N, C-alpha and C positions, 0 to 999 in steps of 0.2 A: 572260666568250665577248666576243672583240673582233667588233663587226658596222662597222665602217668601211667596209666593202668588198662585205656580204653581199649586197648587192642590184645590182652593180656586174656583170653577167655578161651573156659573150657570146657568146648561142647562133650557131651559123652555121647558118642556115635557108634551104633549100631551096625553092626557087619553083614550083620543079613542083607539088608537094604543096600550097601556098597556097589551099586552097578554102573556100568562104564556112563549109562546115559541119566544117571540121580544122584542128586546129591542132596542130602539131609543129616541133621543133629537135633538132638535132644539136649538143650542150651543149658546150661546151671546158670547160678546167679555171680560166679564169679567174672571179674574184670568191670567195663564200665563206666558210667559216668555219674549215677546215681550216686546219694550219700543218705545217712540218717539209718533209719529204719528201713529204706528200701538201697542200701548201700549193694552196690554191686549194676548187673547186667538186668534192670527191670525194664519188661519189656510192655509193662501193662497201659496203655491210654484210660484206663479207667481205673486208675489208684491216684489218688495226688500228690503222686512225686510231678517234679519241675517237669511239664512238657516237652521242655527243651533237651533236656536228660535221656528223657524216657522217647523220643523219636532220635536223639545223635546215638543211643544205646540199638535201637533199632536197625539205624543203619550198618554200625559196626556187623550187625546179626548178620544181615543180608549180605554184605561183602565177604562178610568171613565163608559166608553160605557157599559163594561163589561168585569170584571178581564178572560173573557177565552176569547177576540176578538182576533185572531190571525193578522189577516190584518185590515186594513183601505183601500179601494180601491176607488179611484172616476176615472173620465175621463178627459180630456184634456178639457174642456168646450168651445163653439164656437159658442155657440147663433144660435144650428140648432133643427133638429128635428130627429136628427142620435140618435140610443139607441142602446145597446151592453147586450150581454148576458155573464155573467161572469163565466164560467168554470172552469177556473183555478184563484187564484190570482196574478193580477200584480200588481206593486210599480211603483210609481211617479220614474223617471219622466217616465218611460216608459207604456204610458196609451194610447189607443184607443181616437179618437178626437170625441165628441159627447156630448152629453146633457141629456143623461139618460142613465141607467145600471139596470139589472133585475137580479136576481142570486137564487139557490136554494143552495148554497152551505152554510154551518152549520159555524158560530163563522166567518164569511167574514164581516166584518158593511161595508154597504156602503156608500160615504160621497159626499154630496152634496157641492159647494161652493158658496155664495152670497156677494153680497152687495148691495141691491135693490129688486133683481129680486125674483121670487119666489120659493122657495124650497118646493118640492112635496114629499111625502113618501108613497109607497103604500105597502100593505102587503093583503095575504089572507094565514091565520095563519090555515084554513085547508087542502090547499094544497100546502103549506110551502111555498111560493113564495112570495118574497120581490121584491119591484123597489125605484129605486130615480130618480127623475128628477128636472136639471136646468131648471124655464119657466122663463125664459126672454120674452120681449114681441113677440119678434121674432119665440121663438121657441113656442111659446103657440099658436099664430096665426097659424104657420105652422103645426103645429101635435104632437110635441115631447109626448103629454100627451097621447093622442090616442096612438102613438108607442106603448109608454111603456106599457100600458096596454095590447094591443093586442100582445106584445111579454111574457108577463106573461100568458097570455090565453092560447097560445105557447107550456107554461111550465106546461099547468097544471090547473091554477087557473081559477076562475070561476068569470063573472063580477058578481055576485051577494053576493060574498063572500069577495071581496076586498074591503076593507077600507082605506081610504086616508086622511092624514092630509098637510095642507096647512100652510106652516112656515111664520114668520115674513118675510112681506117684506114692499117694498115702499109704502104709502095708496094714496088715489085718491087724498087729499087735497094739496100732495106734488109732486104728479106728472103732472108738466104743459107740454105739448107737441102743437106741430104746426100742420097747417090742410095736412102738406102731411102723417103724422102719420096717425091720423084719418081715414083721406081716405085708405090708405089701410087698416083699419080695414074695413068702409064702404063699400068700392068697390067688398070687397069680402063677406060681408053680409051688407044688410044697416039694417038689426036689432042690429047688433054691435052698433051703434049710442048709446045707453039706457048706455053704458059703458063709455060715456064720459058727465062730465060739463063745462059750459061755464068757460074758465080761466079768471086771471085778466086782462090780456093783448088782444088786439082784434085780431081777429082769433086765439086763444091759446084755448086750452080747458084743462081736467083734466081728465086723465086717470084713470080706476079701475081695476087694474092689478089683486086683488084677485078675485071679483065679475067674472073676465073676464074666470081666471082657474075654477075657482068655475064650471061656467057654460058649460064649455067645459067637463068637467068631467060629469055632469049632463045627456048634450047631448051624452055622452059616453056611459053611461049606469049606472055610477056610484051612489048609494042614500047614502051611509055613506061616510059624508064629514065632517071633521071638519076645520074650518078656523083660524087660529091664529089671534089674533087683534093688534099684535105689530106692530108699525109704525118702520122701519131701519131707515128711515131719522130724526123721530123726537128724537128718545132713541139715543144720542149721548154717554150715558155712555155702553149703553146695545150692541149698535149694529155698525157696520163698513156700509161705506153708500156711493156707487159712486156717487150719485148725490152731498151729501154734500158735500163729497170731493172735486167736482168741483166747489162748487158755492163758499167754503173758500179759494180756489185757492192751496189746499195743493197739493203737488207735487205725492202722491201716496194715497194708501189707503188697508186696511187689509180685510180680509173675513172672515166671520163666517162660520161655516159649519154645515149641520144637516146630521145626521148618522141611519142607520137602520142596525139589525142583526138578525139573524134567531139564535132561540141557539136550 
């Protein structure tokens, strides 16, 4: 195994959540052990990458996030609105199905995998409750954001104290969708039409996932929100992208990870 670049990782850190009792990072694909189409810091155990490389990458990420991090826990993501409370750390592949996780456990990192969808990291530093959510369009539309917030509040967090960062995801200019996609939103709320622009093809639209997730947070009562500007589709050297992989007709793709941990 080539270890020359294993520790040269470049996380995109959001200063909004940089608090004394919280470590977090939106990690890029740079560094790591993976090769070929997975080259870099592929954290996706669901990919067809060499599992040893992925496990090594995840260990690099965990120790980079904090030398005190004992575990890195995620969920088996299914584009749902299901959110789980982590009382006792679990390990892949023995993870619950869902797209959000909340904990009060210290030194246990929560990790969300993405490759165009939006990773959200949540923190109430006063109540010492954190969360992480995978917000693809289905999860965002069906309430994964609200369910994460509700579970945090049930654990003692206050909406007025929760800070949220929306990580790198696909930008509107590269997210073309068909009419049935737009209808799924506007049927739910006609006002959601503001998140769509006309696409280059007839009856196609460009969807703004970042703005939509931010809107859901604001409607839920969150005011302290940071939106990372990076476009996962456009920045091939920095991020894995499911849509880019599809357009290039590659056989598979890697996943970057976003993590948060209480200290």
